[in-house]
C-alpha positions as CSV (number, residue, x, y, z in Angstrom):
1,M,-5.0,-18.3,4.0
2,G,-4.9,-18.9,7.4
3,V,-2.8,-17.7,10.6
4,C,-1.0,-19.7,13.7
5,G,1.3,-19.1,15.8
6,F,2.7,-17.8,19.3
7,S,5.7,-15.3,20.9
8,R,8.2,-16.7,23.2
9,P,10.6,-14.2,25.0
10,A,14.1,-14.3,23.4
11,T,16.5,-12.7,26.1
12,P,19.7,-14.7,27.5
13,N,18.4,-15.5,31.3
14,R,14.8,-16.6,30.5
15,S,13.2,-18.9,32.0
16,R,12.9,-22.3,30.2
17,R,9.5,-24.2,30.9
18,T,10.2,-27.6,32.0
19,D,9.0,-31.1,31.3
20,D,6.6,-31.0,34.2
21,D,4.4,-28.0,32.5
22,P,1.0,-29.4,32.7
23,T,0.1,-27.7,28.8
24,V,2.0,-28.5,26.2
25,C,0.7,-28.7,22.5
26,E,3.3,-29.0,19.7
27,D,3.0,-26.7,16.5
28,A,3.1,-28.7,12.8
29,H,6.9,-29.0,13.0
30,G,6.9,-31.1,16.1
31,L,8.3,-28.6,18.0
32,G,7.1,-27.8,22.1
33,G,4.9,-25.3,22.2
34,R,2.6,-23.1,24.8
35,P,-0.9,-21.9,24.7
36,P,-2.1,-18.2,24.1
37,V,-1.6,-15.9,27.6
38,G,-5.4,-15.1,28.3
39,H,-6.4,-17.9,26.2
40,R,-9.2,-18.8,28.0
41,L,-10.5,-15.3,28.3
42,H,-10.2,-14.8,24.3
43,R,-11.7,-18.3,23.7
44,R,-14.6,-17.9,25.5
45,R,-15.0,-14.4,23.6
46,L,-14.5,-15.9,20.1
47,D,-17.1,-18.8,21.3
48,D,-19.4,-16.3,22.0
49,K,-19.0,-13.7,19.5
50,H,-17.2,-15.6,16.1
51,K,-18.3,-19.0,17.0
52,L,-14.7,-20.3,16.4
53,R,-13.4,-22.4,18.7
54,P,-9.8,-23.8,19.1
55,S,-8.7,-28.0,19.5
56,C,-5.8,-29.5,20.4
57,R,-6.5,-32.9,18.1
58,S,-2.9,-34.5,18.4
59,G,-1.3,-32.3,20.4
60,R,-1.1,-29.6,17.5
61,S,-3.9,-27.4,16.7
62,H,-1.8,-24.4,18.2
63,Q,0.5,-24.6,14.6
64,L,-3.0,-24.8,13.1
65,L,-4.3,-21.4,13.3
66,G,-2.9,-20.3,16.4
67,L,-5.1,-20.3,19.2
68,G,-3.9,-23.4,21.0
69,C,-5.3,-25.8,23.5
70,A,-6.1,-25.4,26.9
71,E,-6.3,-28.6,29.2
72,R,-6.1,-26.9,32.7
73,D,-7.3,-24.3,34.4
74,G,-5.4,-21.5,35.1
75,L,-3.0,-19.7,32.9
76,P,0.7,-20.9,32.0
77,R,3.9,-19.9,33.4
78,I,5.3,-16.8,31.3
79,P,9.2,-16.4,30.6
80,R,10.3,-13.6,31.7
81,D,13.3,-11.1,32.1
82,R,14.8,-10.0,35.7
83,T,15.0,-6.5,34.4
84,V,12.9,-4.5,32.1
85,R,14.7,-2.9,29.1
86,R,14.1,0.2,26.8
87,I,12.9,-1.3,23.6
88,A,10.8,-0.6,20.5
89,A,11.3,-3.1,17.8
90,E,10.7,-1.3,14.8
91,I,12.7,-2.1,11.3
92,T,14.2,-5.4,10.6
93,A,16.4,-7.3,8.2
94,V,17.4,-10.9,8.1
95,H,20.7,-12.4,6.5
96,G,20.8,-16.2,6.9
97,D,20.3,-17.3,10.4
98,T,20.5,-14.0,11.8
99,V,17.8,-11.5,12.6
100,F,18.7,-7.5,12.9
101,T,16.1,-5.7,14.7
102,V,16.0,-2.1,15.2
103,N,15.9,-1.1,18.8
104,A,14.6,2.9,18.6
105,Q,14.5,3.5,22.3
106,A,17.7,1.7,22.8
107,A,19.2,3.6,19.9
108,T,20.8,0.0,18.7
109,V,20.7,-2.7,16.4
110,D,19.8,-6.2,18.1
111,V,21.4,-9.1,16.8
112,I,19.1,-12.0,17.4
113,D,20.6,-15.8,17.0
114,A,17.4,-17.8,14.8
115,S,19.0,-20.8,13.8
116,D,16.0,-22.5,15.8
117,P,13.5,-20.2,15.2
118,T,11.3,-21.7,17.8
119,D,14.3,-20.4,20.7
120,P,15.9,-17.5,19.2
121,Q,18.5,-15.6,21.1
122,K,19.7,-12.1,21.6
123,V,23.7,-12.6,21.2
124,S,24.8,-8.8,20.4
125,E,23.7,-5.4,19.2
126,I,25.2,-2.9,17.2
127,T,25.5,0.9,18.4
128,G,26.5,3.6,16.5
129,T,26.4,7.3,17.6
130,G,22.9,8.8,17.3
131,V,19.9,6.7,16.9
132,A,19.0,3.9,14.9
133,N,16.1,4.7,12.8
134,S,16.4,1.6,9.8
135,I,18.4,-1.2,8.6
136,S,18.9,-2.8,4.9
137,I,21.5,-5.8,4.6
138,R,22.8,-6.3,0.9
139,E,22.8,-10.0,-0.3
140,D,26.3,-10.5,0.4
141,G,26.4,-9.4,3.6
142,L,27.0,-5.4,3.6
143,G,24.6,-4.1,6.6
144,V,23.7,-0.3,6.5
145,I,22.3,1.4,9.0
146,A,20.4,4.6,9.1
147,L,21.9,6.5,12.1
148,E,19.8,10.3,13.6
149,N,21.9,12.9,14.8
150,E,21.2,13.3,18.9
151,D,19.8,16.7,17.4
152,K,17.2,15.5,15.0
153,T,17.7,18.6,12.5
154,Q,21.8,18.4,12.3
155,P,22.9,15.7,9.4
156,G,22.9,12.0,10.3
157,T,24.8,9.5,9.3
158,V,25.1,5.7,7.5
159,M,26.7,3.2,9.5
160,F,28.3,-0.1,7.7
161,F,28.5,-3.4,9.2
162,D,29.5,-6.7,8.0
163,A,26.6,-9.1,8.8
164,N,28.5,-12.1,8.2
165,D,30.5,-11.6,11.0
166,S,28.7,-13.2,14.9
167,E,30.2,-9.7,16.2
168,A,28.5,-7.3,13.5
169,D,32.0,-5.8,12.6
170,I,31.6,-2.1,12.2
171,L,33.1,-1.3,8.7
172,G,32.6,2.5,8.6
173,E,30.0,5.4,7.9
174,V,29.5,8.3,5.9
175,P,27.2,11.3,6.2
176,V,24.1,12.0,5.2
177,G,21.0,14.8,5.5
178,S,18.7,15.1,8.4
179,L,17.1,12.6,10.1
180,P,17.9,9.6,8.0
181,D,14.4,7.7,8.2
182,M,14.6,4.7,6.2
183,V,17.5,2.9,4.5
184,T,17.3,0.3,1.5
185,V,19.9,-1.5,-0.6
186,T,18.7,-1.7,-4.5
187,P,17.9,-4.8,-6.2
188,D,21.3,-4.9,-7.7
189,G,23.2,-4.1,-4.6
190,S,24.9,-1.4,-6.2
191,H,23.3,2.0,-4.0
192,A,22.2,2.2,-0.6
193,L,19.3,4.7,-0.6
194,V,18.7,7.0,2.3
195,A,15.0,8.9,3.2
196,N,16.3,12.5,5.2
197,E,13.1,13.5,6.8
198,G,14.4,16.6,7.2
199,E,11.4,16.8,10.4
200,P,11.0,20.5,12.0
201,A,12.7,21.1,15.6
202,D,10.4,20.3,17.9
203,D,9.5,23.9,18.5
204,F,9.3,24.5,15.1
205,S,12.4,27.2,15.2
206,T,14.2,25.3,12.0
207,D,13.2,23.5,9.4
208,P,16.1,21.4,8.0
209,E,15.6,20.3,3.9
210,G,14.2,17.1,3.2
211,S,16.5,14.9,0.4
212,V,17.3,11.6,-0.6
213,S,20.9,10.6,-0.2
214,V,21.9,7.8,-3.6
215,I,25.5,6.0,-1.7
216,D,27.4,3.8,-4.2
217,L,28.2,1.1,-2.9
218,P,31.8,-1.0,-3.5
219,A,31.3,-4.1,-4.9
220,E,33.5,-6.4,-1.6
221,V,31.4,-5.9,2.3
222,A,32.9,-2.9,2.6
223,A,32.2,0.7,4.0
224,P,31.8,3.9,0.9
225,S,33.7,7.1,1.4
226,A,32.0,10.4,1.6
227,S,32.8,11.4,-1.9
228,D,30.6,8.1,-3.1
229,V,27.3,9.8,-1.1
230,H,25.6,11.8,-3.5
231,T,22.4,13.9,-2.7
232,A,18.7,14.5,-4.5
233,D,17.1,17.5,-3.3
234,F,14.6,19.6,-4.1
235,H,16.1,22.7,-5.1
236,E,15.1,22.9,-9.0
237,F,11.2,22.9,-7.9
238,E,11.7,26.3,-5.6
239,D,10.6,29.2,-7.4
240,G,12.7,29.9,-10.5
241,G,13.9,26.4,-10.9
242,T,13.7,24.4,-13.9
243,K,10.8,21.8,-12.6
244,T,7.8,23.1,-11.9
245,L,5.8,21.4,-8.6
246,P,2.2,20.0,-9.5
247,E,-0.6,22.3,-7.8
248,D,-1.9,19.4,-5.7
249,V,1.4,18.4,-4.0
250,R,0.9,20.4,-0.6
251,I,3.0,22.6,0.8
252,F,2.5,24.1,4.2
253,G,2.8,25.2,7.5
254,P,5.4,27.9,9.0
255,T,8.8,28.6,6.9
256,P,11.1,29.8,10.1
257,E,13.9,30.0,7.6
258,E,13.8,32.4,4.2
259,D,15.4,30.3,2.1
260,L,14.3,27.1,0.0
261,P,10.8,26.7,1.7
262,I,9.6,24.0,-0.8
263,S,12.7,22.1,-0.1
264,R,12.5,22.6,3.9
265,N,8.6,21.2,3.7
266,L,9.0,18.0,1.7
267,E,9.8,15.1,4.1
268,P,10.9,11.9,2.2
269,E,9.5,9.0,4.5
270,Y,9.7,5.8,2.9
271,I,11.7,4.2,-0.1
272,T,10.9,1.7,-2.9
273,V,13.3,0.8,-6.3
274,A,11.8,-0.1,-9.4
275,G,14.3,-0.3,-12.8
276,D,16.5,2.3,-12.3
277,K,14.5,4.6,-10.5
278,A,13.4,4.9,-6.6
279,Y,10.3,6.2,-5.9
280,A,9.9,8.3,-2.4
281,T,7.2,8.7,-0.1
282,L,6.5,12.7,0.4
283,Q,3.7,11.6,3.4
284,E,2.5,15.2,4.6
285,A,2.6,16.4,1.0
286,N,0.2,13.5,0.0
287,A,3.2,13.0,-3.0
288,I,5.6,10.3,-4.6
289,A,9.0,11.8,-5.2
290,V,10.7,9.9,-8.5
291,V,14.5,9.7,-8.1
292,D,16.7,8.9,-10.9
293,I,19.6,6.6,-9.3
294,A,22.2,7.3,-11.9
295,S,22.2,11.1,-11.6
296,A,20.9,10.8,-8.1
297,S,18.6,13.7,-8.8
298,V,14.5,14.2,-8.3
299,E,12.8,13.9,-11.9
300,E,9.1,14.7,-11.1
301,I,6.7,14.9,-7.8
302,L,3.8,12.8,-8.4
303,P,0.9,14.5,-6.5
304,L,-1.6,11.5,-4.9
305,G,-4.9,13.4,-5.0
306,L,-7.8,12.9,-2.7
307,K,-10.0,9.4,-2.0
308,D,-13.9,10.2,-1.9
309,H,-15.5,8.8,1.1
310,G,-18.6,9.5,-0.5
311,Q,-18.5,6.9,-2.8
312,A,-19.9,3.0,-2.3
313,G,-17.0,1.0,-0.7
314,S,-15.1,3.8,0.2
315,G,-17.1,4.9,3.9
316,L,-15.5,5.2,7.3
317,D,-16.4,5.1,10.8
318,A,-15.7,8.5,11.7
319,S,-16.7,8.8,15.1
320,D,-15.8,7.0,18.6
321,R,-19.2,8.2,20.2
322,D,-21.8,7.2,18.1
323,P,-23.3,7.5,20.7
324,E,-20.8,8.4,23.4
325,D,-19.9,6.2,26.1
326,A,-21.4,2.9,23.7
327,P,-20.2,3.5,19.7
328,T,-21.0,1.3,17.3
329,V,-19.5,-0.1,14.2
330,N,-20.8,2.6,12.1
331,I,-18.7,2.7,8.7
332,T,-20.4,5.1,6.4
333,E,-20.1,7.0,3.4
334,Y,-20.0,11.0,3.3
335,E,-20.5,12.9,0.4
336,G,-18.3,15.7,0.3
337,L,-15.8,14.1,3.0
338,K,-12.2,13.2,1.4
339,G,-8.8,11.8,2.3
340,A,-5.5,12.5,1.5
341,Y,-3.8,9.3,1.0
342,M,-0.4,10.1,2.9
343,P,1.3,6.8,2.7
344,D,3.8,5.8,5.1
345,T,5.0,2.7,3.5
346,I,5.6,2.2,0.1
347,S,6.8,-0.9,-2.1
348,T,6.9,-2.2,-5.2
349,L,4.8,-5.0,-7.3
350,T,6.1,-6.2,-11.0
351,S,2.9,-8.2,-12.6
352,G,3.1,-9.1,-16.6
353,G,6.1,-7.1,-17.0
354,T,4.6,-3.8,-15.7
355,D,5.8,-2.3,-12.7
356,Y,3.4,-1.3,-9.9
357,L,3.8,1.2,-6.6
358,V,1.9,-0.3,-3.5
359,T,1.3,2.1,-0.6
360,A,0.1,2.2,2.8
361,N,-2.4,5.0,3.5
362,E,-1.2,6.2,7.1
363,G,-1.7,9.5,6.7
364,D,0.4,11.6,9.3
365,S,-0.4,15.4,10.9
366,R,2.3,18.0,11.8
367,E,2.6,19.5,15.1
368,W,5.4,21.1,16.7
369,G,5.5,24.1,18.6
370,D,2.2,26.3,18.4
371,F,1.8,24.6,14.7
372,V,-0.9,21.8,14.2
373,D,-2.5,21.6,11.5
374,A,-5.6,19.3,12.4
375,A,-8.7,19.7,14.5
376,R,-12.0,18.5,14.8
377,V,-14.8,19.1,12.7
378,K,-17.2,20.4,15.6
379,D,-14.4,22.8,16.4
380,L,-14.6,24.8,13.1
381,G,-15.7,28.0,13.4
382,E,-14.2,28.3,16.3
383,D,-10.6,29.7,17.8
384,G,-9.7,31.7,14.3
385,L,-11.0,28.1,11.7
386,A,-13.1,28.7,8.9
387,P,-16.9,27.3,9.5
388,V,-17.9,24.6,7.2
389,C,-20.0,26.3,4.2
390,E,-23.9,26.3,4.5
391,T,-23.9,24.7,1.2
392,S,-21.8,22.1,1.6
393,P,-23.3,18.5,2.0
394,L,-22.2,17.9,5.1
395,A,-23.3,20.8,6.5
396,D,-25.6,18.8,8.7
397,K,-23.2,16.2,9.6
398,L,-21.0,18.1,12.4
399,G,-22.8,16.2,15.5
400,D,-20.5,13.8,17.2
401,E,-22.3,11.0,16.4
402,D,-21.5,12.0,12.4
403,L,-18.4,13.6,11.7
404,G,-17.8,16.3,14.5
405,R,-15.0,14.3,16.4
406,L,-13.5,13.6,13.2
407,N,-9.7,15.2,12.9
408,I,-9.3,16.9,9.7
409,I,-6.5,18.9,7.9
410,T,-7.3,22.6,8.3
411,D,-5.4,23.7,4.9
412,L,-7.7,21.6,2.2
413,G,-11.2,21.9,1.6
414,L,-11.7,25.5,1.7
415,N,-13.7,27.7,-0.8
416,D,-12.0,29.9,-3.3
417,A,-12.5,32.6,-0.7
418,G,-10.9,30.5,2.1
419,D,-13.8,31.9,4.4
420,C,-15.8,28.5,4.5
421,Y,-15.5,24.5,4.1
422,E,-16.6,23.3,1.2
423,E,-15.3,19.6,1.6
424,L,-13.4,18.4,4.2
425,V,-10.5,15.9,4.3
426,A,-9.3,13.4,6.5
427,F,-5.6,12.8,7.5
428,G,-5.1,9.0,5.1
429,A,-7.1,6.7,3.4
430,R,-7.6,3.7,6.2
431,S,-6.6,1.5,3.1
432,F,-3.4,1.0,0.7
433,S,-3.7,1.5,-2.7
434,V,-1.7,0.4,-6.2
435,W,-0.3,3.1,-8.2
436,T,1.5,3.0,-11.9
437,T,4.8,4.3,-11.8
438,D,3.4,7.7,-13.1
439,G,1.2,8.1,-10.3
440,K,-2.5,7.0,-11.4
441,L,-4.5,4.8,-9.0
442,V,-5.2,1.7,-10.5
443,A,-6.9,-0.1,-7.3
444,D,-7.5,1.1,-3.7
445,S,-9.0,-1.1,-0.7
446,G,-11.8,0.9,0.0
447,D,-13.3,0.4,3.3
448,E,-12.2,-2.7,4.0
449,F,-9.4,-2.6,6.4
450,E,-12.6,-1.3,8.9
451,K,-14.8,-3.8,7.8
452,L,-12.4,-6.7,8.1
453,T,-11.2,-5.3,11.4
454,A,-15.1,-5.5,12.8
455,E,-15.7,-8.6,11.6
456,A,-12.9,-10.0,13.3
457,V,-12.6,-7.9,16.6
458,P,-16.1,-6.0,17.0
459,E,-15.5,-5.9,20.8
460,F,-12.1,-3.7,20.2
461,F,-12.8,-2.3,16.4
462,N,-10.6,0.8,15.7
463,S,-8.6,0.0,19.4
464,N,-5.3,2.2,20.4
465,H,-2.3,-0.2,20.4
466,S,-1.3,0.6,23.8
467,E,-4.9,0.4,25.2
468,S,-7.4,-1.9,24.5
469,N,-11.0,0.2,23.7
470,L,-13.6,0.4,21.8
471,E,-13.3,3.0,18.5
472,G,-10.7,4.8,20.5
473,R,-9.0,5.8,17.0
474,S,-12.0,6.2,14.9
475,D,-11.9,10.1,15.5
476,D,-8.1,9.8,14.1
477,K,-7.1,7.2,11.6
478,G,-8.9,4.4,12.3
479,P,-7.1,0.9,12.3
480,E,-4.1,3.1,10.6
481,P,-2.0,1.3,8.2
482,E,1.5,1.7,7.9
483,A,3.4,-1.5,7.2
484,L,4.0,-3.0,4.2
485,T,5.4,-5.4,2.2
486,I,5.3,-8.0,-0.8
487,G,5.6,-11.4,-1.1
488,E,5.4,-14.1,-3.4
489,V,3.6,-17.5,-2.4
490,G,3.7,-20.2,-4.9
491,E,2.4,-18.6,-8.0
492,R,1.1,-15.9,-6.3
493,T,1.6,-12.6,-4.6
494,Y,0.5,-10.7,-1.8
495,A,0.4,-7.8,0.2
496,F,0.6,-8.1,3.8
497,V,-0.6,-4.8,6.1
498,G,-0.1,-3.6,9.0
499,F,-2.0,-2.0,11.2
500,E,-0.3,0.3,13.8
501,R,-3.1,0.9,15.7
502,I,-5.7,-1.6,16.4
503,G,-2.9,-4.4,15.0
504,G,-2.0,-7.5,13.4
505,I,-1.6,-7.8,9.6
506,A,-3.6,-8.4,6.5
507,A,-3.2,-10.1,3.6
508,F,-4.5,-9.3,-0.1
509,D,-3.8,-11.2,-3.2
510,L,-2.3,-9.0,-5.8
511,S,-2.3,-11.4,-8.7
512,E,-4.5,-8.9,-10.0
513,P,-3.1,-5.6,-9.2
514,S,-6.3,-3.6,-10.7
515,A,-8.7,-5.8,-8.4
516,P,-6.6,-7.0,-5.0
517,K,-8.9,-9.6,-2.9
518,F,-8.8,-9.9,0.7
519,A,-6.7,-13.3,1.3
520,T,-6.8,-13.1,5.8
521,Y,-6.1,-11.1,9.1
522,F,-4.3,-12.0,11.8
523,N,-3.7,-10.2,15.3
524,N,-1.3,-11.4,18.0
525,R,-2.3,-9.5,20.8
526,D,-4.4,-10.3,24.4
527,F,-7.2,-7.5,24.1
528,S,-7.8,-8.4,27.3
529,V,-4.4,-6.5,28.4
530,S,-4.3,-2.5,28.3
531,V,-0.9,-1.8,28.7
532,E,-1.9,1.7,29.4
533,D,-4.4,1.4,31.9
534,E,-1.9,-1.2,33.9
535,I,1.7,-0.3,33.6
536,E,1.7,2.4,36.2
537,D,1.0,0.0,38.7
538,A,2.6,-2.9,37.3
539,S,4.7,-4.7,39.9
540,D,6.2,-6.0,36.3
541,P,6.1,-4.1,33.5
542,A,7.9,-7.0,31.5
543,E,5.1,-9.7,32.5
544,L,2.6,-7.4,31.5
545,L,3.9,-6.5,28.1
546,S,4.4,-10.3,27.8
547,R,0.4,-10.9,28.6
548,A,-0.3,-8.0,26.0
549,G,1.5,-9.9,22.9
550,D,2.3,-7.6,19.8
551,L,1.3,-3.9,19.8
552,G,2.1,-1.4,17.0
553,P,3.6,-3.7,13.8
554,E,6.0,-0.7,12.3
555,G,8.0,-2.9,9.8
556,L,7.6,-5.8,7.6
557,T,10.0,-8.5,5.7
558,F,8.8,-10.6,3.7
559,L,11.2,-13.9,3.2
560,G,11.0,-16.1,0.5
561,A,12.1,-20.2,1.1
562,D,15.6,-19.7,0.4
563,E,16.4,-17.1,2.8
564,S,14.5,-18.0,5.8
565,P,15.6,-20.2,8.7
566,T,12.4,-22.2,8.6
567,G,12.9,-23.6,4.9
568,E,9.6,-21.7,4.1
569,A,8.4,-18.4,3.2
570,A,8.2,-16.1,6.2
571,L,7.0,-13.0,7.8
572,V,9.2,-10.8,9.9
573,V,7.1,-8.3,12.1
574,G,8.7,-5.5,14.4
575,N,6.6,-4.2,16.8
576,E,7.3,-0.9,18.3
577,V,5.1,-0.5,21.0
578,S,5.5,-4.0,22.3
579,G,9.4,-4.4,21.2
580,T,8.6,-7.5,20.2
581,T,10.3,-9.1,16.5
582,S,7.9,-12.2,15.2
583,L,8.6,-14.4,12.9
584,Y,6.0,-16.0,10.8
585,S,6.4,-19.1,8.5
586,V,4.2,-19.1,5.3
587,A,3.6,-22.8,3.7
588,D,2.1,-22.7,0.8
589,L,-1.0,-25.6,1.0
590,A,-2.4,-25.2,-2.6
591,N,-2.7,-27.3,-4.6
592,G,-5.6,-26.5,-5.6
593,G,-6.9,-26.3,-1.9
594,D,-7.5,-30.0,-2.5
595,D,-6.1,-31.4,1.2
596,G,-9.0,-31.8,2.9
597,D,-8.6,-35.9,3.7
598,D,-4.9,-36.1,3.6
599,E,-3.2,-35.9,7.2
600,N,0.0,-35.4,5.3
601,A,-1.4,-32.9,2.9
602,G,1.1,-29.4,2.2
603,A,3.8,-29.4,4.5
604,D,2.7,-31.4,8.1
605,A,-0.6,-28.5,8.2
606,A,-1.1,-29.9,11.8
607,G,-4.4,-30.8,10.6
608,A,-5.3,-28.8,7.8
609,D,-7.1,-31.5,7.2
610,D,-10.0,-30.6,9.4
611,D,-10.3,-27.4,8.2
612,A,-13.4,-25.9,6.6
613,G,-12.3,-25.3,3.1
614,A,-13.9,-22.3,0.9
615,D,-15.4,-22.6,-2.7
616,Q,-13.4,-21.0,-5.5
617,N,-15.5,-17.8,-5.6
618,A,-14.4,-16.8,-2.0
619,G,-12.9,-12.8,-2.6
620,A,-14.9,-12.2,-5.5
621,N,-17.4,-9.9,-4.2
622,E,-15.7,-6.4,-3.6
623,D,-18.7,-4.7,-2.2
624,A,-19.5,-7.4,0.8
625,G,-18.9,-5.1,3.7
626,T,-19.9,-5.2,7.4
627,D,-22.3,-2.7,7.5
628,D,-26.2,-3.2,7.7
629,D,-27.3,-3.1,4.1
630,A,-24.7,-5.7,3.4
631,Q,-25.9,-8.4,6.3
632,A,-29.1,-8.3,4.1
633,D,-27.2,-9.8,1.1
634,A,-25.7,-12.5,3.5
635,G,-27.9,-14.9,3.0
636,S,-28.5,-14.6,-0.7
637,E,-25.5,-15.9,-1.8
638,S,-26.6,-19.5,-3.3
639,D,-23.5,-21.4,-2.4
640,S,-23.4,-19.9,0.8
641,G,-22.5,-21.7,3.6
642,S,-23.5,-25.0,1.5
643,E,-19.5,-26.3,0.3
644,S,-17.4,-25.5,2.5
645,D,-18.1,-26.5,6.2
646,S,-17.2,-29.6,5.6
647,A,-13.4,-30.7,4.5
648,A,-12.9,-33.8,7.0
649,N,-14.5,-32.5,10.3
650,G,-15.1,-29.0,9.5
651,T,-18.5,-28.8,10.4
652,G,-18.2,-29.3,14.2
653,A,-18.9,-32.3,16.8
654,D,-22.7,-31.5,16.6
655,G,-22.4,-31.7,12.9
656,A,-24.5,-29.0,11.8
657,E,-23.5,-27.4,8.6
658,S,-24.4,-23.3,8.2
659,D,-27.2,-22.9,5.9
660,S,-27.3,-21.0,3.1
661,D,-29.0,-17.8,4.7
662,S,-26.5,-18.2,8.3
663,N,-23.7,-15.6,8.5
664,T,-21.1,-17.6,9.3
665,G,-17.5,-16.6,10.6
666,A,-16.3,-19.7,9.3
667,G,-16.2,-22.0,6.5
668,S,-19.1,-20.5,4.4
669,D,-19.5,-17.9,1.4
670,S,-21.7,-15.6,3.6
671,A,-20.9,-12.1,2.2
672,A,-18.4,-10.0,4.2
673,G,-21.1,-7.8,5.4
674,S,-22.3,-10.7,8.1
675,N,-21.5,-9.4,11.7
676,A,-19.2,-11.3,13.8
677,D,-22.0,-11.0,16.7
678,D,-24.4,-13.0,14.0
679,S,-21.9,-15.1,13.0
680,E,-23.0,-18.8,13.2
681,A,-20.3,-21.7,13.7
682,S,-18.8,-24.6,11.8
683,S,-17.0,-25.8,14.9
684,D,-18.9,-26.1,18.3
685,A,-16.8,-28.0,21.4
686,D,-13.1,-28.4,22.4
687,G,-12.1,-31.0,20.1
688,D,-13.0,-29.6,17.0
689,P,-10.8,-27.6,14.0
690,L,-10.7,-24.5,13.4
691,P,-12.1,-22.8,10.0
692,R,-9.5,-22.3,7.3
693,T,-9.6,-18.4,6.7
694,G,-9.7,-16.3,3.5
695,A,-9.5,-18.7,0.4
696,D,-9.4,-17.7,-2.7
697,L,-9.5,-19.6,-6.0
698,G,-8.4,-22.4,-3.9
699,Q,-5.1,-20.8,-2.9
700,Y,-4.9,-21.6,0.7
701,L,-1.7,-20.3,3.0
702,I,-0.9,-21.2,6.4
703,L,1.1,-18.3,8.3
704,G,2.8,-20.3,11.2
705,G,3.8,-18.8,14.0
706,I,7.3,-19.5,15.2
707,A,7.8,-16.3,16.5
708,V,9.9,-14.4,19.2
709,G,10.2,-11.1,21.4
710,L,13.5,-9.6,22.7
711,I,11.8,-9.1,26.2
712,A,9.5,-11.5,27.9
713,I,6.9,-11.4,25.4
714,G,4.6,-14.3,25.7
715,S,1.5,-15.6,23.3
716,A,-0.9,-13.9,22.6
717,A,-4.7,-15.0,21.0
718,F,-4.8,-14.6,17.6
719,F,-8.1,-13.5,16.2
720,L,-9.8,-14.4,12.7
721,T,-11.4,-13.6,9.8
722,R,-12.8,-15.1,6.6
723,R,-14.6,-13.0,4.6
724,R,-15.0,-12.4,1.0
725,S,-13.6,-9.4,-1.5
């Protein structure tokens, strides 16, 4: 799987590129494009670190793998708005050729005409009473928007509109619970399901109930009535109720009201559907609620347990000061350190007739008023917090270079007496997981996210989203996987996972649910632009964001080829921090992976024949990583670098193929432990192709950028990695 693409502005009064613009590349569809902003800087970094170089063969390499081409000094002009709008693109939905994007800061839904995917235009916006949080659209065009009350502790509403109408006519609204954070329509179109998070007031003076609303939908494109709204609450799990709350479901914190302490503590975050059941993540409780849709009742709550960061392949980089002022990538296992999965997004996968749940294990703390459930490890034993037990295996790992900087959950890990911590529990698992529908763990990606991003962008490993830095988030939740969607391309099923902090999307092959295989990672972000550091003094904040690229992917939507404006499968990404909405076409170029000598192979892959190939064993080594031990094994693979560096011109201008003991970032099969700094290239000069990334059993995908921003968002370099999983 490879990646490519660029962002382009999508504002009514944006400037247009003229014919005299000195740099023009074509994408695979023969459409005009421009090289990424900041291209030369990032090409230089990739040359030095990854040994990956862009080419401009036939003027089309921009589509190939997204770094574009530059044939002149300086940077291309950036189209820009004359005004800066309040914007935070979060959740997206698509109907026909129209993209609907939740603009959380403006409290609206932006309506974007994507009939020409290379030149989308915002045509209108949908405004309701309150703050728009989420959107879903039924196949016939019945649109549903979750609206938070201006006082988030009060009941919200769900508004219905006609997505078939260019004006998106409002059809009506119904009341739901407090802080409706997510809405989805069931696959059969008969119900809308709403996760009412019920978050506390900012000062924790009140804490409303969490619940799931089940709304009966009419057969026609029309709004239901209030009598069609049913509430699945948690009352039966209260003391004296008919259902037992499992011991491992986390209930904690203040109880400002005297009644319903469990119902007020549980906060549904995200919903997926499998069969006649809905599954809602209860993020802070580290659990999943199972809802019977027909009866609108919560049947059970599934505790997810803890991830063991002491197991091989489940390590983490826990410090931004290892050492101070010069942090290094240090993905390490710690006996006695656990992670609470605390998933945000959840999706459904069906394989071999069996339904599975797939979660993005972000983690989240509660910080309202004076209440905070997080503390740094080095602060344990102070300010009323219990110390780490002297007998704990972590007792000698409390310095900043180890676990001292890590934020942990203060109410978990205590011994029976409650006077010291036997083990420590971090927020989130820095992974995605596959579960059975009764809550049994099937597979977890371990420490793959940190390893693959360390390999792809070593200079900005665990960066924050608004600030470009090295290891800025290692002491919190690392890359922070938040967004997730499942899609089928060709005959394979993939999980696409968005990293909120460092940015980018990782794709994993889920053809075998118990053994996910890493496919590729791509990141449409220019790390040379650090928005937080520059925004205050920027004369044109829109232009600054334009150069930064996509920041903070919040919502992912997968479109099948029959749903996509490109005619190919597509991935739509809403980016919260940059306010961009990006659309990536996904073309199946498989055919056994044998497209090396055919310029027309696949979907006019624009030079895919020049890509370095990969053998069928790619993705087979689950233990491969970026740690030092794994590097020692990188040269021991008998086929490393021997089969896949020379598809067409994949060896580079100097003709040098990677030998069996070199660590490559290109077309070899070196173990994933090969450090990006040590990567030996398959390309050494301008005019030579980028290698294809992430092959799995000859299955290739190209994620082609055709995508767009809602304010003057320009392009940014894509960072690529090829790894074995």
